[in-house]
N, C-alpha and C positions, 0 to 999 in steps of 0.2 A: 566345603563347609564342615564336614565331619572331621577332616584333618585338622582344621583350625580349632575346632572344639576340643579335640583330644590334646593338642599341643598346649592348651591352657593349663592342663593338669600334669604335664610332664615336667620333670626337674629341669632347672636352667643351667646348673653348673656341670662341668665336664666330669667331675668326680662322681656326682650323683647319677648322671646318665650312664657312666661306665658301670657303676654298681648295678643299675637297672638292667643293663645288657648282660651282666654276669648272672644276676639273680634270677632273671626271668626263665631261662632254660633250665636252671637247677630246680626251681620251684615246680615248673611244668613236669620235669622228669620225676620229681618226688611224688607229685600228685598222681601221675600216670601209674607209677610203680605201686603206690599205695592202693589205688583203685583196683588194679589188676590183682594184687595180692589178696585184698579183701574179697573182691567179687569172685575171683576164680579159685585161687589156691585155698584160702581160708574157708570159704563156703563149700567148696567141693570136698575138702577133707572132712568138714563137719557132716556133710551129706553122706559120705561113705561110712563114717563111723556110726552115725545114728541109724543108717540102714541095717548095719550088723546088729545093733542093739534092738531094733524093732523086731528082728527075727526072734531074738531071745524073749522079748516081751510077748510076742504072739504064742510062743511055746508055753510060757507061763499061763497065759489066758486060756489056752486049750486044756492044759492040765487041770486048772482050777475048775473049769466048766464041766470037765469029764469026771470030776471026783464024785464018789457015790454019796457023800454027805458033806455037811458044812464043816465039820471038824477036820475031815480029811483034806478038804479044799484049803482051809487055813494052814494046816500043817505043810501041805505041798507048797503053797505059796511062800511060806517062810523059809523052808529048806532050800528051795530052788533059787530064791533070791540070794540066800547066803552063799550058795555055791557059785553063783554068777557075779558076786560082788555088789549086789544091790540090797537095799533095805526095802523089803516087801511086807505089807500087812494087808489082810483082807478084813474089810468092815462091812458086815451084811446090812447094817442099819443106814449107812450113808448112801446118798444118791449123788452121782457125778453130774455136774452141770458143764456142758462143753464150753470151754473158754481158754484163751491163750493170753498170758501176761508176760511181756518182755519189754525191755527198755528200747528207746528209739534207735539207738546206735548198736543194738545187739544183733549183729549180722548173723552170727552163728546160731543164735536163738531162733531167728526167722527160718534158717535152713533146717534146723532140727524139728521145729514145729511142722514145717511143710512135709517132711519125711514121715513123721508120726501120723499125721492126718491122712496121708496117702496109704501107708502100710498097715495101719491098725483100723479095722472096721468097727470100732466101738466108740461110744461117747467118751471123749478124752479131755482132761483138763491139764494144761501145761503151765507151770509157774516157774518163771526164770528170775523173779524179782525178790522173793523172800530171802533167798540165800544165793549169792552170786557163785558160790562154789558148788552148789547142789541144784539139780533140776528135779522139781517135785511134780510127779504125775499122778493123776487120778483117772482110772479106767473102769468103766461100768461093765460088770459081768453079770451073769445070771445068779451067781452066788454072793453078789455084793460088789462093793467098790474096792478095787485094788489100789492101794496107796503105795506108790513106789518113789524112793529117793535114789537118784543116780548121780554119781560124781560128774562134775562138768568135764573133767579130763577124759571120761569114758565116751563122751559124745563129740568133742571137738579137740583140736590140737592144743596142747598145753602151752601157756605163755606165748601166744602168737604175736603179742605186741613187742616182743624183744627185737624182731626184725625192724619194725617201724622205729623203735627207739634208737637202734643202731644207725638206721638211715638218717634220722634227724640229727643225731650226735655227730656223725661224720660230716653231714652237710654243714652244720654250724662251724665245725673245726676247719673245713676247707674254705668256708666263706671268710672266716677270720684271717686265714692265711692269704686269701686272695685280696682282702681289703688292705693288708699290710703292703703287699706287692703293688697294688694299684696306687696307694698313697705315695709310695716311693717313686712311681713312674710319673705321677701327675704333679708332684711337687716342683720339678724343674719347669714345667709349663706355667705353673702359678708364679714362679720367680720371674720367668720371662715376661709374663703379662704385667707383673708389678713394675718391672723395669721399663717396659714400653709405655705404661700409663704414666709413670713418673716423668719420663722424657717428654711425653705429650704435654705435661704441665710445666715444663721448663726445668725439671730437676734431673740431674745425672747421678743416679745411685750406682753403687758398685754391683756388678753382675758378672758371674762366672758361668759359662755354659756347662751344663751337666745333663745327665739322663741318657736316653737312647740316641742313636745316631741321627735320627730325624730331628729330634729336639735340639741336639747340639748344633746341627746344621742351621736350624732356625735361629738359635742364639748367636752363632757367629755372624750370620747375615744381619741380625739386628745390631750387633756391635759395629760392624763395618758401616752400616747405614747411619748409625748415630755419629760415628766419627766423621763421615763425609758431610753430614748436615752441619755439625759443629764447625768444621773447617769452612763450609760455605757461608755460614752466618758470620764467622770471624772475618773472612775476606770481604764480605759485603760491608760490614761495619767499618773496617779499615779503609776501604776504597771510598765510601761516601764521606767518612770523616775527613779523609785527606782532601777530597775535592771541596768539601764545604770549608775546610780550613784555608785552602788556597784562595777561595773566593772571598773570604772575609777581609783579606788584606786590601785587594783593589776596591771593595765596597767601602771600606773605611776611608781610603784615599779619596774616593769619589764624594763621599759625604763631606769631607774636609774641604775639598775644592769647591763644592757647591755652596758651602757656608761663606766662602770668601769671594764668590763670583759676583760680579756686578753686571747689570744689563736688564733685560726684560724679566721682570719678576714672575710673570705668568709662566714663561718658559722654564725658568729656574725651579719654580714650584712643581711643574709637571715632571721635570727630571728627578726632583727629590722624591716624588711619589713613586716613580719607576724604581728608584734605588731602594726605597723602603719595601716595595713589593718583592724585589729580588732578595732583600734581606730576610723577609718572612719565608720565602720559598727555601732559602738556604737553611733556616731554622727547622722547617718541616722535614727537609732531607736529613738533617741531623737527628731529629726525633725518630724518623722512620728507621734510621740505621742503628739506633740504640738497641742493645740486646736486653729484652725485657726480663730475662732470667737472672741478670746480675743481682737484682734485689732479692733478698732471701724471703721465701714465703713463710708466713707464720699463721698459727691458728687464731682466728678471731670469732667472737660470738656476735650474734646479730645486733646486740646493743652497741658494740664498738663500731660495727659497720654503719649503723644508722647515725651514730654521732659524727662519724667522719663525713658522711654525705651531707648531713645537716650543717656541719661547719663550712664545707665548700659552698653550699648553696647560700648560706647567710652572708659569707664574706664576698663572694664574687657574682652571685646571681640572686640578689635579694627579691627580685620580682617573681622568681620561680616558686611554685607551691610544692611542698613535700608532704606526702602521705605514706602510711605504712600499714601493712596487715601481716604481721610476723608472728602471730601467736603460735602457729604450728612449728616454727623454727626456734622456739624459746630455748631448747636444750641442745640444738644442733650447732656444730662447729664448721667454719668455712676456712679453707686454706686460701690466703690472699696475700698479695703484695700491695700494701696500701698506696704507695706512690704511683704504681702502675695503674691501679684502679682510678686514682684521682686524675691521672692524665687522660684515661679513656673517657671518663665522665665529662671532663672539661671539653674534650674535642666534640663530643655529641652535643653538649649544651651550647657550645659556640655556634655549631651549625644550626641548632634549633632557634636561637635568638637572632641569627642572621636572616632567617626567613619568616619568623613568627613573632607574635607579640606575647601570647600566653603560653607558658610552659609548665607542665605538671610532671613531677618525679614521684613515681609510685613504687614502693617496695612491697612485694608480696611473695607468696610461697606456691610453688607448683604442687597441687594436691597428690599427684601420682608418685613423684620421686623425692618430694620435700626439698627441691632445689630452690635457691634464692633467685628471684627475678627482680632486676632493676629496670623499670620501664620509664622511658622519657617520652611524654606526649606533647605535641605542639598543635597550634591552630593554623599553621602555615599551609601553603598550597599542596604540600605532600609530594610524593614521588609515585608515578604510575608503577603498578606491580611488575610490569615487564622489565623495568629498569632497576629492580632491587639488586640483582646480581652485579650489574654494571656499577652501581653506586658503591659497592664494597670493594671494587678492584682498585689497586694502587694506581695513582696518576690519572684517574678518570674523573671527569667532572660532567655534570648534567646541565651546565650553563650554556645553552645554545647560542646566546648572544655573543659569547666569547669576549665579553667586556671585562678584561682583567682588572680594570680600575674598580669595577663594582664587586668583583668576586676575586680577591687576591688569594692565591694558594695553588698548590700543586695537586690537589685532590687526594691527600693522604690522611685526612682526619679520621674518616670512618675506617680506613685500612689499618691505621695504628690501633684504633680501639678494637678492631676485629682480632689483630694479632695478640693483643693483651688478653682478651677473653679466651682465645684458643690456648695461650700459654698457661691459663688456669684450668684447662680442661672444660671450659665453658663454651657457650654459643652466643654469637651476636646475630640477631635477625631483625629485619625490617617488616613492619606491618602498618596497616591503616589504623589510625587511632580511633577507638570507639568512644573516647571521652572528650576529645577536642577536635575530632574530625580531620586532623592533619596527619602527620607522620608519627608513628610510634616505633622507637628503637628499644628492643629488649635485649638486655645482657643477662644471660642465665649462667649461674655458677652452681656446681654440684656441692652438696654437703659432704663433709668428711666421713 
């Protein structure tokens, strides 16, 4: 549960994750060193230096209190402070109120104050705010208040921030250098990903393996795989085209012979139906063998897509109802092959009208990834959920009666539509219709 919660806030890209892997130990190291330096070295140095100064202050206090009169005490205080490098003044009228004033992040001020309070057994006022270069002290004696100004460099190490500044500067410099190296290492992976994604959408873009040995190996494997798949598609197309072409000639002769045949008209009509069914199956084989990637994919906006579907519906399926909810896709672009999409839509609509009376075409937007959904709802008997995968397989039919006169075809309609959606980088899925209670076929296409 905690792991899933944390993953929601982690970056998704490889470049961002690599930066996080590099930056996390560097930041932790910087924080640790900074903490140790401030808490240990910086405060310890301030403690040692302020301890030495507290001895001098105690000597001044004893001298002032042992003076025979007020004038001698003031003279001793001024001369001793001058010799020690302090600014010392004795004010017999002023009373010292014990108080410490320092900023929130003044770590050396905390350490100095702690030493003075422990080493000097008098009421003492420490002011670290009025002047950050000077520490102002007020110490109550029997002869009056000793007002002492001590340079900050006498109590703590001078310019301690230089080490931290140097650490931060070097860290930023090294991070910039690391980012340049990481970008150069990840760029070949991005190119490989782009080429693989384009191939999945039916486009073969130029790609040259580069980068580390592992990335080059993956790139070469991808090129070999792409070449083998292209050869396989070409061989399948040529084989099915040749078979279908060879079957066309005898089918044509059979149709001609049947048109001239005399005899039992019922038998002749039955044979004609069988020939027509074979002709339809040959056409399905030809459609299935066609390479969907031959048509060039172009950028289309949602209005063009809607107009295309509206034209198909009005001309070939006038009883179908068309609705749209495309407001969120108003400025989005979709890579599509219009003729291929038209074929896919027609195959699905043909199946819908074969089993149903009412058909609804709904265009909407996925709220998560802003992809385009084309949903075809019908009020037919539908398909049980356990047969969804089987219905999308080539050459599979769900007609248990096996009455080919009632259901002519080779079971390739949904398979062709599935191939077309996949070649666009999309998904075709089957669901139970929530609007017409029959089957719902969803074609999902990603936005560009």
